[in-house]
C-alpha positions as CSV (number, residue, x, y, z in Angstrom):
1,X,-20.3,9.9,1.0
2,X,-21.7,12.7,-1.1
3,X,-18.4,14.6,-1.4
4,X,-14.9,13.0,-1.5
5,X,-11.4,14.3,-2.3
6,X,-7.8,13.5,-2.5
7,X,-4.5,15.3,-3.1
8,X,-1.6,14.8,-5.5
9,X,1.0,14.8,-2.6
10,X,1.2,14.2,1.1
11,X,3.7,17.0,1.9
12,X,4.1,20.5,0.4
13,X,6.6,23.2,1.1
14,X,6.0,27.0,1.0
15,X,6.1,28.1,-2.6
16,X,4.9,24.7,-3.9
17,X,1.5,23.9,-5.2
18,X,-0.8,21.1,-4.0
19,X,-3.8,20.0,-6.0
20,X,-7.1,18.7,-4.7
21,X,-9.3,16.3,-6.7
22,X,-12.9,16.4,-5.7
23,X,-16.0,14.4,-6.5
24,X,-19.3,16.1,-5.4
25,X,-22.7,14.7,-6.0
26,X,-24.2,18.2,-5.5
27,X,-23.7,20.8,-8.1
28,X,-21.7,23.2,-5.9
29,X,-19.4,22.7,-2.9
30,X,-17.3,24.9,-0.6
31,X,-13.7,24.5,0.3
32,X,-11.3,26.0,2.9
33,X,-8.0,25.2,4.5
34,X,-7.8,24.4,8.2
35,X,-4.9,23.5,10.5
36,X,-5.6,20.3,12.5
37,X,-4.7,20.3,16.2
38,X,-6.5,17.3,17.7
39,X,-8.9,15.1,15.8
40,X,-10.0,12.5,18.2
41,X,-13.6,13.3,19.2
42,X,-13.5,11.1,22.3
43,X,-15.2,13.2,25.1
44,X,-12.6,12.0,27.5
45,X,-9.9,13.9,25.6
46,X,-9.4,17.4,24.3
47,X,-11.9,16.8,21.5
48,X,-11.8,18.0,17.9
49,X,-9.6,21.1,17.6
50,X,-8.6,23.0,14.5
51,X,-7.6,26.6,13.5
52,X,-9.0,28.5,10.5
53,X,-7.0,31.0,8.6
54,X,-8.3,32.6,5.3
55,X,-6.5,31.4,2.2
56,X,-6.8,32.0,-1.5
57,X,-8.8,28.8,-2.1
58,X,-11.7,29.6,0.3
59,X,-14.9,29.7,-1.6
60,X,-17.5,28.0,-3.8
61,X,-16.7,25.6,-6.6
62,X,-18.7,23.8,-9.3
63,X,-19.3,20.2,-8.2
64,X,-19.0,17.1,-10.4
65,X,-19.5,13.5,-9.6
66,X,-16.4,11.5,-10.6
67,X,-16.2,7.8,-11.1
68,X,-13.5,5.3,-10.0
69,X,-12.6,2.7,-12.6
70,X,-10.7,-0.2,-10.9
71,X,-8.8,-2.8,-12.8
72,X,-5.3,-3.1,-14.3
73,X,-4.4,-3.7,-17.9
74,X,-1.8,-2.8,-20.5
75,X,-2.5,-0.5,-23.4
76,X,-0.7,-0.4,-26.8
77,X,-1.5,2.7,-28.8
78,X,-3.4,2.1,-32.0
79,X,-1.3,1.1,-35.0
80,X,-2.7,-0.2,-38.3
81,X,-0.3,-3.2,-38.0
82,X,-2.4,-4.4,-35.1
83,X,-5.7,-4.6,-37.0
84,X,-5.3,-8.2,-38.2
85,X,-7.6,-7.7,-41.2
86,X,-5.6,-10.0,-43.4
87,X,-5.4,-12.8,-40.8
88,X,-3.7,-13.2,-37.4
89,X,-2.3,-15.4,-34.7
90,X,-2.6,-14.3,-31.1
91,X,-0.7,-16.3,-28.5
92,X,0.4,-16.0,-24.8
93,X,1.0,-17.9,-21.7
94,X,-1.7,-17.3,-19.1
95,X,-2.2,-18.2,-15.4
96,X,-5.9,-17.5,-14.7
97,X,-6.8,-17.1,-11.1
98,X,-10.6,-16.7,-11.4
99,X,-11.5,-18.4,-14.7
100,X,-15.0,-19.0,-13.5
101,X,-15.9,-15.3,-12.9
102,X,-17.2,-14.6,-16.4
103,X,-15.9,-12.9,-19.5
104,X,-12.3,-11.7,-19.2
105,X,-10.3,-10.2,-22.0
106,X,-6.8,-11.4,-22.6
107,X,-5.6,-9.6,-25.9
108,X,-8.1,-7.4,-27.6
109,X,-8.5,-4.7,-30.2
110,X,-12.1,-4.3,-29.5
111,X,-13.7,-0.8,-29.7
112,X,-16.6,0.1,-27.3
113,X,-19.2,-0.3,-30.1
114,X,-18.0,-3.8,-30.9
115,X,-18.5,-3.4,-34.6
116,X,-14.9,-4.3,-35.6
117,X,-11.8,-5.9,-34.3
118,X,-11.1,-9.0,-32.3
119,X,-10.7,-10.2,-28.7
120,X,-9.0,-13.3,-27.3
121,X,-10.7,-13.8,-24.0
122,X,-12.0,-16.2,-21.4
123,X,-15.7,-16.7,-22.2
124,X,-18.6,-17.0,-19.9
125,X,-18.1,-20.8,-19.5
126,X,-14.4,-20.3,-18.4
127,X,-13.0,-21.6,-21.7
128,X,-10.8,-19.8,-24.3
129,X,-12.6,-17.9,-26.9
130,X,-12.0,-15.6,-29.9
131,X,-14.6,-12.9,-30.6
132,X,-14.6,-11.1,-33.9
133,X,-16.7,-7.9,-34.3
134,X,-18.8,-6.6,-37.1
135,X,-22.5,-6.2,-37.9
136,X,-22.8,-9.5,-36.1
137,X,-20.4,-10.5,-33.3
138,X,-19.0,-14.0,-34.1
139,X,-17.7,-16.1,-31.2
140,X,-15.7,-19.3,-31.2
141,X,-14.8,-21.0,-27.9
142,X,-13.2,-24.3,-26.9
143,X,-15.9,-25.1,-24.3
144,X,-13.2,-26.7,-22.1
145,X,-12.8,-24.6,-18.9
146,X,-9.3,-23.3,-18.2
147,X,-7.6,-24.6,-15.1
148,X,-7.3,-22.2,-12.1
149,X,-3.8,-21.2,-11.1
150,X,-2.1,-23.3,-13.8
151,X,0.0,-22.0,-16.6
152,X,-1.6,-22.6,-20.0
153,X,-0.4,-21.8,-23.4
154,X,-3.3,-20.2,-25.4
155,X,-3.4,-19.2,-29.1
156,X,-6.0,-18.2,-31.6
157,X,-5.6,-18.0,-35.4
158,X,-7.9,-16.5,-38.0
159,X,-7.5,-17.1,-41.7
160,X,-9.1,-14.1,-43.5
161,X,-9.3,-15.9,-46.8
162,X,-11.1,-19.1,-45.7
163,X,-12.7,-17.8,-42.5
164,X,-11.2,-20.6,-40.4
165,X,-10.6,-20.0,-36.7
166,X,-8.4,-22.3,-34.6
167,X,-8.1,-22.2,-30.9
168,X,-5.4,-23.9,-28.9
169,X,-5.5,-24.4,-25.1
170,X,-2.5,-26.4,-23.7
171,X,-1.9,-26.7,-19.9
172,X,1.8,-26.6,-19.2
173,X,1.6,-29.5,-16.7
174,X,-0.3,-32.5,-18.1
175,X,0.3,-34.8,-15.2
176,X,-1.4,-36.5,-13.3
177,X,-4.6,-35.5,-15.3
178,X,-4.8,-33.3,-18.3
179,X,-8.4,-32.1,-18.5
180,X,-7.7,-28.6,-19.8
181,X,-6.4,-29.3,-23.2
182,X,-8.5,-28.3,-26.2
183,X,-8.1,-27.7,-29.9
184,X,-11.0,-26.5,-32.0
185,X,-11.4,-25.4,-35.6
186,X,-14.4,-23.6,-36.9
187,X,-15.2,-21.7,-40.1
188,X,-16.9,-18.2,-39.8
189,X,-17.2,-15.4,-42.3
190,X,-14.1,-14.6,-44.3
191,X,-12.6,-11.1,-44.1
192,X,-14.7,-10.6,-41.0
193,X,-12.2,-8.6,-39.0
194,X,-12.8,-4.9,-39.8
195,X,-10.1,-2.3,-39.1
196,X,-10.6,0.2,-36.3
197,X,-8.6,2.8,-34.4
198,X,-9.1,1.4,-30.9
199,X,-6.0,0.9,-28.8
200,X,-4.9,-2.7,-28.3
201,X,-5.4,-3.8,-24.7
202,X,-4.1,-6.7,-22.6
203,X,-6.1,-8.0,-19.7
204,X,-9.2,-5.8,-20.5
205,X,-11.3,-4.5,-23.3
206,X,-13.1,-1.3,-24.0
207,X,-16.6,-0.2,-22.9
208,X,-18.3,3.2,-23.1
209,X,-20.5,5.3,-20.9
210,X,-21.5,9.0,-20.8
211,X,-18.1,9.8,-19.3
212,X,-16.3,8.2,-22.3
213,X,-14.5,4.9,-23.0
214,X,-13.1,2.9,-20.1
215,X,-11.6,-0.5,-19.7
216,X,-13.7,-3.4,-18.6
217,X,-13.9,-7.2,-18.6
218,X,-10.7,-7.3,-16.6
219,X,-8.6,-10.5,-16.4
220,X,-7.5,-11.8,-13.0
221,X,-4.2,-13.6,-13.4
222,X,-0.8,-13.6,-15.0
223,X,0.1,-13.1,-18.7
224,X,3.5,-13.9,-20.1
225,X,5.0,-13.1,-23.5
226,X,2.0,-12.2,-25.6
227,X,2.6,-12.1,-29.4
228,X,0.8,-11.1,-32.5
229,X,1.3,-12.3,-36.1
230,X,-0.4,-11.1,-39.3
231,X,-1.1,-14.6,-40.6
232,X,-2.6,-17.8,-39.2
233,X,-0.1,-20.2,-37.8
234,X,-1.0,-23.8,-37.1
235,X,0.5,-25.3,-33.9
236,X,1.3,-29.0,-33.6
237,X,-1.6,-31.1,-32.3
238,X,0.6,-32.8,-29.7
239,X,3.7,-32.0,-27.6
240,X,5.6,-28.8,-28.3
241,X,4.2,-25.4,-27.5
242,X,6.7,-24.0,-30.0
243,X,5.8,-20.6,-31.5
244,X,6.9,-19.2,-34.8
245,X,10.4,-18.0,-34.8
246,X,11.1,-14.4,-33.9
247,X,12.6,-14.1,-37.4
248,X,9.2,-15.1,-38.9
249,X,8.2,-12.3,-41.3
250,X,4.6,-12.4,-40.1
251,X,5.6,-11.4,-36.5
252,X,4.0,-8.0,-35.7
253,X,4.8,-7.7,-32.0
254,X,6.6,-9.7,-29.3
255,X,5.9,-8.1,-25.8
256,X,8.5,-9.1,-23.2
257,X,7.3,-8.3,-19.7
258,X,10.7,-9.3,-18.2
259,X,12.0,-5.9,-19.5
260,X,11.6,-2.6,-17.7
261,X,10.1,-4.5,-14.7
262,X,10.6,-1.5,-12.3
263,X,8.4,0.8,-14.5
264,X,5.0,0.9,-16.2
265,X,6.6,0.3,-19.6
266,X,5.4,-2.6,-21.9
267,X,8.2,-3.3,-24.2
268,X,7.9,-4.8,-27.7
269,X,11.2,-6.4,-28.7
270,X,10.3,-6.6,-32.4
271,X,11.4,-4.0,-34.9
272,X,8.0,-2.4,-35.1
273,X,8.5,-1.2,-31.5
274,X,4.9,-1.3,-30.5
275,X,5.5,-0.3,-26.9
276,X,2.8,0.5,-24.4
277,X,2.1,1.2,-20.7
278,X,0.7,-0.8,-17.8
279,X,-2.3,1.0,-16.3
280,X,-3.5,0.9,-12.7
281,X,-0.5,-0.9,-11.2
282,X,-0.6,-4.6,-12.2
283,X,2.0,-6.5,-10.2
284,X,5.4,-7.0,-11.8
285,X,8.5,-9.0,-10.9
286,X,6.2,-12.1,-11.0
287,X,7.3,-15.6,-11.8
288,X,6.7,-16.6,-15.4
289,X,5.8,-19.8,-17.1
290,X,9.4,-20.8,-17.4
291,X,10.4,-20.1,-13.7
292,X,11.9,-22.8,-11.6
293,X,12.9,-22.8,-7.9
294,X,16.6,-22.4,-8.7
295,X,16.3,-18.6,-8.8
296,X,14.3,-16.4,-6.4
297,X,15.4,-12.9,-7.4
298,X,14.2,-11.4,-10.7
299,X,17.2,-9.1,-11.1
300,X,19.5,-12.2,-11.3
301,X,17.4,-14.0,-14.0
302,X,14.9,-11.5,-15.4
303,X,13.8,-13.8,-18.3
304,X,12.2,-16.2,-15.7
305,X,10.1,-13.3,-14.3
306,X,8.3,-12.4,-17.5
307,X,4.8,-12.3,-16.1
308,X,2.5,-9.5,-15.1
309,X,-0.3,-10.2,-12.6
310,X,-3.4,-8.3,-13.5
311,X,-6.3,-7.7,-11.1
312,X,-9.8,-6.4,-11.6
313,X,-9.6,-4.3,-8.4
314,X,-6.2,-2.6,-9.0
315,X,-6.1,1.2,-8.8
316,X,-3.1,3.5,-9.2
317,X,-4.7,6.8,-10.2
318,X,-8.4,7.7,-10.0
319,X,-7.7,10.3,-12.7
320,X,-10.2,12.8,-11.3
321,X,-10.2,16.3,-12.6
322,X,-8.6,18.9,-10.4
323,X,-11.2,20.8,-8.2
324,X,-8.8,23.5,-7.0
325,X,-5.1,24.1,-6.2
326,X,-3.3,26.0,-3.6
327,X,0.2,27.5,-3.7
328,X,1.5,27.6,-0.1
329,X,2.6,31.2,0.8
330,X,6.2,31.7,1.6
331,X,5.6,32.6,5.2
332,X,3.0,29.9,5.9
333,X,3.7,27.9,9.2
334,X,4.3,24.2,8.8
335,X,2.0,21.7,10.4
336,X,-0.9,19.3,9.7
337,X,-3.6,20.7,7.6
338,X,-6.7,19.6,5.7
339,X,-8.9,20.9,3.0
340,X,-12.4,21.0,4.4
341,X,-14.9,20.1,1.7
342,X,-18.6,20.5,2.2
343,X,-21.8,20.5,0.2
344,X,-25.5,20.4,1.0
345,X,-25.4,16.7,1.7
346,X,-22.1,16.0,3.4
347,X,-18.5,16.9,4.1
348,X,-15.0,15.5,3.9
349,X,-11.5,16.5,5.2
350,X,-8.5,15.9,3.0
351,X,-5.3,16.1,5.2
352,X,-1.8,17.0,4.1
353,X,1.4,18.3,5.6
354,X,3.0,21.7,5.1
355,X,6.7,21.2,5.8
356,X,9.7,23.6,5.9
357,X,11.7,24.7,3.0
358,X,15.3,23.3,3.1
359,X,17.5,25.4,5.4
360,X,14.5,27.0,7.2
361,X,14.2,24.8,10.3
362,X,12.6,26.9,13.0
363,X,13.0,24.6,16.0
364,X,15.3,22.0,17.5
365,X,12.4,19.4,17.4
366,X,11.0,17.7,14.3
367,X,8.0,15.4,14.3
368,X,8.4,12.7,11.6
369,X,5.0,11.9,10.1
370,X,4.7,8.3,9.0
371,X,3.5,8.9,5.4
372,X,4.9,5.5,4.3
373,X,2.8,3.8,6.9
374,X,-0.2,5.9,6.1
375,X,0.0,4.8,2.5
376,X,0.5,1.1,3.3
377,X,-2.6,1.3,5.6
378,X,-4.5,3.5,3.1
379,X,-8.2,2.3,3.1
380,X,-7.5,-0.6,5.4
381,X,-10.8,-2.3,6.2
382,X,-9.8,-6.0,6.2
383,X,-11.5,-8.2,3.6
384,X,-13.9,-10.8,5.0
385,X,-11.4,-13.8,5.1
386,X,-8.8,-11.7,7.0
387,X,-11.5,-10.4,9.4
388,X,-12.6,-14.0,10.1
389,X,-9.0,-15.2,10.6
390,X,-8.3,-12.4,13.1
391,X,-11.7,-12.9,14.8
392,X,-12.7,-9.3,14.1
393,X,-16.4,-9.2,14.6
394,X,-18.6,-6.8,12.6
395,X,-19.9,-4.1,14.9
396,X,-23.1,-3.8,12.9
397,X,-22.3,-0.1,12.2
398,X,-20.5,1.0,9.1
399,X,-19.1,4.5,8.8
400,X,-19.6,6.4,5.5
401,X,-15.9,6.1,5.0
402,X,-15.9,2.3,5.4
403,X,-18.9,2.0,3.1
404,X,-17.2,4.1,0.4
405,X,-14.0,2.0,0.6
406,X,-16.1,-1.2,0.2
407,X,-18.3,0.1,-2.6
408,X,-15.4,1.4,-4.6
409,X,-13.0,-1.5,-3.9
410,X,-10.3,0.7,-2.4
411,X,-7.7,-1.6,-1.0
412,X,-4.8,-1.3,1.4
413,X,-1.7,-3.5,1.5
414,X,-3.5,-5.5,4.3
415,X,-6.2,-6.7,1.9
416,X,-6.5,-9.5,-0.6
417,X,-7.3,-8.9,-4.3
418,X,-10.6,-10.5,-5.5
419,X,-8.6,-13.6,-6.6
420,X,-7.1,-14.1,-3.1
421,X,-3.7,-12.6,-3.9
422,X,-2.1,-10.1,-1.5
423,X,-2.1,-6.4,-2.3
424,X,1.6,-5.3,-2.5
425,X,1.2,-1.7,-3.9
426,X,-0.5,1.4,-2.6
427,X,-1.0,4.8,-4.3
428,X,-1.6,8.3,-3.1
429,X,-3.6,9.2,-6.2
430,X,-7.0,8.1,-5.0
431,X,-9.3,8.8,-2.0
432,X,-7.8,7.5,1.3
433,X,-10.8,7.4,3.6
434,X,-9.1,6.2,6.8
435,X,-6.6,9.1,6.6
436,X,-9.1,11.5,8.0
437,X,-9.7,13.4,11.2
438,X,-12.3,11.8,13.4
439,X,-11.9,8.4,11.7
440,X,-11.9,5.5,14.0
441,X,-10.7,2.0,13.1
442,X,-13.4,-0.7,13.1
443,X,-12.9,-3.2,15.9
444,X,-14.6,-6.0,17.7
445,X,-17.4,-3.8,18.8
446,X,-18.5,-0.3,18.2
447,X,-17.5,0.7,21.7
448,X,-14.0,-0.5,21.1
449,X,-13.2,1.5,18.0
450,X,-10.2,3.7,18.3
451,X,-8.2,6.3,16.4
452,X,-5.1,5.2,14.5
453,X,-2.3,6.9,12.5
454,X,-3.3,10.6,11.9
455,X,-5.6,11.1,14.8
456,X,-3.3,9.1,17.1
457,X,-0.4,11.3,16.0
458,X,-2.3,14.4,16.8
459,X,-2.6,13.2,20.4
460,X,1.1,13.9,20.5
461,X,1.1,17.1,18.5
462,X,-1.7,18.7,20.5
463,X,0.2,17.8,23.7
464,X,3.4,19.5,22.4
465,X,1.3,22.6,21.5
466,X,-0.2,22.6,25.0
467,X,3.2,22.3,26.6
468,X,4.7,25.1,24.6
469,X,7.1,23.1,22.5
470,X,8.0,24.6,19.1
471,X,8.5,21.9,16.4
472,X,8.6,21.3,12.7
473,X,6.7,18.7,10.8
474,X,8.6,16.5,8.3
475,X,7.5,13.4,6.5
476,X,8.7,9.9,5.5
477,X,8.4,10.7,1.8
478,X,10.7,13.6,2.2
479,X,13.1,11.5,4.2
480,X,13.1,8.9,1.5
481,X,13.9,11.6,-1.1
482,X,16.3,13.8,0.9
483,X,18.0,11.4,3.3
484,X,20.0,12.6,6.3
485,X,20.0,16.2,5.0
486,X,16.3,16.5,6.1
487,X,17.2,15.5,9.7
488,X,20.5,17.3,10.3
489,X,19.0,20.7,11.3
490,X,17.3,19.1,14.3
491,X,18.5,18.1,17.7
492,X,15.8,15.6,18.2
493,X,13.5,13.6,15.9
494,X,10.2,12.5,17.4
495,X,8.4,9.5,15.7
496,X,4.7,8.9,15.2
497,X,2.8,6.3,17.3
498,X,3.2,3.6,14.6
499,X,6.2,4.1,12.3
500,X,6.0,0.6,10.9
501,X,7.1,0.9,7.3
502,X,10.6,2.1,6.4
503,X,12.5,2.3,3.1
504,X,16.2,1.8,2.7
505,X,16.9,5.5,2.1
506,X,14.8,6.4,5.2
507,X,16.8,3.9,7.4
508,X,20.1,5.0,5.9
509,X,19.2,8.7,6.6
510,X,18.2,8.0,10.2
511,X,21.2,5.9,11.0
512,X,23.5,8.6,9.6
513,X,21.7,11.2,11.7
514,X,22.2,9.0,14.8
515,X,25.9,8.4,14.1
516,X,26.4,12.2,13.9
517,X,24.9,12.9,17.3
518,X,21.2,13.0,16.5
519,X,18.7,12.2,19.2
520,X,15.6,10.1,18.7
521,X,12.4,9.7,20.6
522,X,10.4,6.6,19.5
523,X,7.0,7.2,21.0
524,X,5.2,4.3,19.4
525,X,5.1,0.5,18.9
526,X,5.8,-2.0,16.1
527,X,8.1,0.5,14.4
528,X,10.9,0.0,11.8
529,X,9.3,-3.4,10.9
530,X,8.5,-4.0,7.2
531,X,10.8,-3.3,4.3
532,X,9.1,-0.7,2.1
533,X,9.9,1.0,-1.2
534,X,8.8,4.4,-2.6
535,X,8.9,4.0,-6.4
536,X,11.9,6.1,-7.5
537,X,10.1,7.2,-10.7
538,X,6.6,7.4,-9.3
539,X,6.9,8.5,-5.7
540,X,3.1,8.4,-5.1
541,X,3.5,4.5,-5.1
542,X,4.8,2.4,-2.2
543,X,5.4,-1.3,-2.3
544,X,5.7,-4.1,0.3
545,X,6.2,-7.9,-0.2
546,X,5.2,-9.8,2.9
547,X,6.8,-13.0,4.1
548,X,8.1,-14.5,7.4
549,X,6.5,-11.9,9.7
550,X,3.1,-11.1,11.3
551,X,1.2,-10.7,8.1
552,X,-2.3,-10.8,6.5
553,X,-0.9,-12.5,3.3
554,X,2.3,-13.9,2.1
555,X,4.2,-13.5,-1.2
556,X,4.5,-16.6,-3.3
557,X,7.9,-18.3,-3.9
558,X,10.0,-16.2,-6.2
559,X,7.9,-13.1,-5.6
560,X,9.5,-11.7,-2.5
561,X,11.6,-9.0,-4.2
562,X,10.3,-5.5,-4.8
563,X,9.6,-4.7,-8.4
564,X,10.2,-1.0,-7.8
565,X,13.7,-1.2,-6.4
566,X,14.8,-4.9,-6.8
567,X,15.5,-5.3,-3.1
568,X,14.3,-8.3,-1.0
569,X,11.1,-7.6,0.9
570,X,9.9,-8.9,4.2
571,X,11.1,-7.8,7.7
572,X,14.1,-5.5,8.3
573,X,15.0,-8.0,11.0
574,X,15.8,-10.6,8.3
575,X,18.0,-8.1,6.4
576,X,20.1,-7.7,9.5
577,X,18.5,-4.4,10.5
578,X,16.2,-5.3,13.4
579,X,14.6,-2.3,15.1
580,X,16.4,-3.2,18.3
581,X,19.6,-1.9,16.7
582,X,18.1,1.4,16.0
583,X,15.8,2.1,18.9
584,X,16.6,-0.6,21.4
585,X,13.2,-2.4,21.2
586,X,11.3,-4.3,18.5
587,X,7.9,-5.8,17.9
588,X,6.8,-8.6,20.1
589,X,3.0,-8.8,20.3
590,X,-0.3,-7.1,19.5
591,X,-3.7,-7.5,21.0
592,X,-6.9,-6.0,22.4
593,X,-8.5,-5.4,25.8
594,X,-7.2,-2.9,28.3
595,X,-3.7,-1.7,28.1
596,X,-1.2,-2.3,30.9
597,X,0.9,0.2,33.0
598,X,4.7,0.1,33.2
599,X,6.6,-0.8,36.3
600,X,10.0,0.8,36.9
601,X,13.0,-1.5,36.6
602,X,16.3,-1.2,38.5
603,X,18.0,0.6,35.6
604,X,15.5,3.5,36.0
605,X,17.5,4.4,39.2
606,X,20.8,4.7,37.3
607,X,22.1,8.3,37.5
608,X,22.1,8.3,33.7
609,X,18.3,8.1,33.8
610,X,17.7,10.6,36.6
611,X,16.5,13.3,34.2
612,X,13.9,11.0,32.8
613,X,12.2,10.3,36.1
614,X,12.4,13.7,37.7
615,X,9.2,14.2,39.6
616,X,8.2,10.5,39.4
617,X,8.0,8.4,42.6
618,X,10.1,5.3,43.0
619,X,7.2,2.9,43.2
620,X,4.8,4.7,40.9
621,X,3.2,2.7,38.1
622,X,3.5,4.6,34.8
623,X,0.3,5.0,32.7
624,X,-2.0,3.3,35.2
625,X,-5.0,5.5,34.2
626,X,-7.5,6.0,31.4
627,X,-6.2,6.4,27.8
628,X,-7.8,7.4,24.5
629,X,-6.8,4.0,22.9
630,X,-8.3,0.9,24.3
631,X,-9.6,2.8,27.3
632,X,-6.9,2.2,30.0
633,X,-3.2,2.1,30.3
634,X,-0.2,3.4,28.4
635,X,1.3,0.1,27.2
636,X,-0.7,-1.9,24.7
637,X,-2.3,-2.5,21.3
638,X,1.1,-3.2,19.6
639,X,4.1,-3.5,21.9
640,X,7.9,-3.9,21.6
641,X,10.6,-5.5,23.8
642,X,14.3,-5.0,24.2
643,X,16.4,-8.0,23.0
644,X,20.2,-8.0,23.0
645,X,20.3,-11.0,20.7
646,X,18.6,-8.8,18.1
647,X,20.8,-5.8,18.5
648,X,19.7,-3.8,21.6
649,X,23.0,-2.1,22.6
650,X,24.7,-3.6,25.7
651,X,24.7,-0.2,27.5
652,X,20.9,0.4,27.0
653,X,19.0,0.9,30.2
654,X,15.8,-1.1,30.7
655,X,13.8,1.7,32.4
656,X,10.4,0.1,32.8
657,X,8.3,-2.9,31.6
658,X,4.6,-3.7,31.3
659,X,3.5,-7.3,31.9
660,X,0.4,-9.2,32.8
661,X,-1.2,-9.2,29.4
662,X,-4.1,-11.6,28.6
663,X,-3.9,-14.3,26.0
664,X,-5.5,-11.9,23.5
665,X,-1.8,-10.9,23.1
666,X,0.1,-13.6,21.2
667,X,3.8,-13.8,20.5
668,X,4.9,-12.5,17.1
669,X,5.1,-15.2,14.5
670,X,8.7,-14.5,13.7
671,X,9.7,-15.3,17.3
672,X,8.1,-18.8,17.2
673,X,10.3,-21.7,16.1
674,X,7.8,-24.4,16.7
675,X,4.2,-24.9,17.6
676,X,3.8,-24.2,21.3
677,X,0.9,-23.8,23.8
678,X,2.8,-21.0,25.6
679,X,2.5,-18.1,23.2
680,X,0.0,-15.9,25.0
681,X,0.4,-13.1,27.4
682,X,-0.4,-15.2,30.5
683,X,2.5,-17.6,29.9
684,X,5.2,-16.0,27.8
685,X,7.8,-13.7,29.2
686,X,8.5,-12.2,25.8
687,X,5.1,-10.5,25.7
688,X,5.9,-7.2,27.4
689,X,6.4,-3.6,26.5
690,X,9.9,-2.2,27.4
691,X,10.9,1.4,27.9
692,X,14.6,1.9,27.2
693,X,17.2,4.7,27.0
694,X,20.7,4.7,25.7
695,X,23.3,7.2,24.5
696,X,24.8,7.4,21.1
697,X,27.9,8.9,19.4
698,X,28.6,12.6,19.7
699,X,26.1,13.3,22.5
700,X,23.3,11.5,20.7
701,X,20.7,9.5,22.5
702,X,17.6,7.3,22.1
703,X,14.5,7.0,24.2
704,X,11.8,4.4,23.3
705,X,8.5,3.4,24.9
706,X,7.6,0.4,22.8
707,X,3.8,1.0,22.8
708,X,1.4,2.4,20.3
709,X,-0.9,3.6,23.2
710,X,1.7,5.7,24.9
711,X,0.6,9.0,23.3
712,X,-3.0,8.2,24.0
713,X,-2.2,8.8,27.7
714,X,-0.6,12.2,27.4
715,X,-3.8,14.3,27.7
716,X,-5.2,12.5,30.8
717,X,-5.9,14.9,33.7
718,X,-5.2,17.9,31.4
719,X,-1.6,16.6,30.8
720,X,-0.8,16.3,34.5
721,X,0.2,12.7,34.7
722,X,3.4,10.6,34.7
723,X,3.3,9.7,31.0
724,X,3.2,13.4,30.2
725,X,5.9,14.2,32.8
726,X,8.4,11.5,31.5
727,X,7.8,12.6,27.8
728,X,8.3,16.2,28.7
729,X,11.4,15.5,30.7
730,X,13.0,13.6,27.8
731,X,11.9,16.1,25.1
732,X,13.2,19.1,27.0
733,X,16.6,17.4,27.6
734,X,16.9,16.0,24.1
735,X,16.1,19.4,22.5
736,X,18.6,21.3,24.7
737,X,22.2,22.1,23.9
C-alpha cells in the first residue's frame, strides 16, 4: 500500500477533534471525509455506497513515508549513575523463548554509535554475553547456549580497575540435566566503559537511521527483577543465586515489575528512584521465576508475578506524525464515516464513528458498533500455524491490506507472537487494515471470501436507511466509559452482526438498561462471549486472556487474569454470565459452506409472537435464498442456540431453528466433556441456530437470531424477503411506545 492511515479514536462527538496519521510514499496526497452507507462490493447486493459532504479537511497535504518499529522494551531515562564507568554488576532472571534467533539485548546502555557503554545480551550463539563499547567493541560470552523457556539467573560483572569480566549463567532447574550452567572470567581493557547520555534499555538496544534512533535487537521472553550495582560482585560458584543485599551501598537500581502491573510504569524500589516506562505493550501480570501453582491471580500475590514478557513484534503506538485533524461541527449528523486518502499510486479509507453528544439522542433506535470486537480482530490474518490448524487454505491471492499486515507484523489477538505466545493486547494507535470498507476476509478460496465486521454491519445500516428508520450510532468504547447512561435515551438497542467481545462495564450497562425496560435486538452470532478489558488509563488498548473456549491460543497457568483490570479472563460463561442470560442464545458452532434456512417452531404461533411473523406464511422457510455471506441462507458462519441450563429464561419463545449443517460445523469446545465422534453438524443436535423472543421488566423485550449471516440476507430481492420482513416487524414494534 502506497498510502495508509489510522486515527487516534474510534468514536468522536460533535465539537470534538479526531486526528489522522498518514504515511504516503508519494510527496502529496488528498483527503476528504465521506459517510459510508454500504461497503460490500458484491454485485449481488447494493454495492459500494457513500455520501460526500464538503468539510474543512478536504484538500491536498504534504506526504511523508512513516515507518513502523515493532518490538517492546523498557526505557529508563539517562542518569549518570547508570554509566557504570567505575565498575558494575548487572543481574536478572530471564526466561528466553527464542534464544537461538540471534543477538538480543537484555540490559543495555548502548548508544547507536556503539562507542561507549555496555550491553548484557544474548549473543549470536545463544549464550550470555557482555558487550563493552569504545573505539573497539569488546565482547565476552559464555559460549553455552541458554535453555529455551527455562528460568535462568544471569549476571555480568566488570571491574574497571583490573579489567576482569565475569559472566554467570545459572538455570533455575538443574534436574534431570543441567547443561545450561556457565561461569566465565576474562580480562579485557581496564576503564573500558565510557560514559554516555543514552537511555538505559531493557529487552532492546539502540540503533540509528535517517529517521533517528530507534530500539532494535529485541529480546523475546520474560525478564524478572533486573538490578544494577556500581561495583563488581562475585557470586558463589555453586548453589545459591543470592544477590547482594538491598542495603548494599553499591546498589544503583532495583526494578520490581510486580509493582504498577496495570500500567506502563517501570518502578525502581531503590532510593535513587530510577523509574521508567514500558514501550509497545509488553505483557504484564506474568508469572515470575518464584511463581508456584499455589496462586493463580496476580492481585493476591503480586510478588510472584514480577515478570514482563517482551516480544519483538509488539506494537502499541506507531507514533506517526499527524497528517491532519478534523473538529466535528456541532450540527454534524452521526453515523459511520471514513477519511478517504489518495495519492498518485493508491488510496486508503480510514473509518470512524460520529456519535451523538450526551443528551442529544435524535431517535428511539441506537445501533451499537462493536468497537471492542473490531480492536480484538484488528489486523486478523491468522499466522501460518493457526491457518494450518484450521485448515484454511491459501487462496493464492493476497490483498494489499493483507500484504501490508504481514510485511509490518501487525497482529490481532487471534495471532501468535514470533515466539509462539498468544497476543493478548490490541491497540487502536496503528493501521488497522481489515477495518476498511470493501475488505473481505481471506478464506478457503478466493471465491469464498466474505465481508466481516464493518462491511457486514453496513448490510444492516443500509437496510435501515432504505426502510426509512432513523437511528443513532453509538459504540462499545463509549458504553465501556459511560455505562447505562449511554443507552437510556433509546427504546431499542440493535447489535452488530458479531458483538463477541464485552467488558464488565459494558455488560453492567446493558443489564441495567434491560432491567429498566430497555429492548434489545441481537442480530448476530457468537456474541457476548469473551471477557474483554479496555485499559482504564489507556482506552486505546484492549485485552483478552484466552482459556477454556473456542480459541486460537491459550493463556499459560497463572496468566489468565487481565493485567489492565485484574479480573479473570476467559469466557463470560465461566464467570456466570453466559450470553443465554442476556439474549436467550449463546455460541454453539462455527463453520463454512452454505448457510441454512430457519424453520418455524411451535412457539412462533404463540399470540405473543404474532407481531414478529406478520406477513409470513405458516410453513415458510426463513432465509432460504441467496445471501451476501457464504452465498446462501440466513443462518450460518457462527451460530447460537438457546439453552435453559445456561440461562435462557423459562418464558423465552423458541421461534425458529436452523438444522441440517454439515460436519464443517463442529460443536464448540466448551460444550464437549469428553472426546466423541458425534461433534459435527450431521450428528449433533446442539449444532443449530435458534431464533428467540422474550419479554423483560417494565415492557422491555429481547429478540435474537443467533446467526452472523442474518443481516447478509436483508437486501435480497431489494429487501422484499422474509428476513427483512421479520426484522422490520420487530424493529418497528420495539421502537414504538
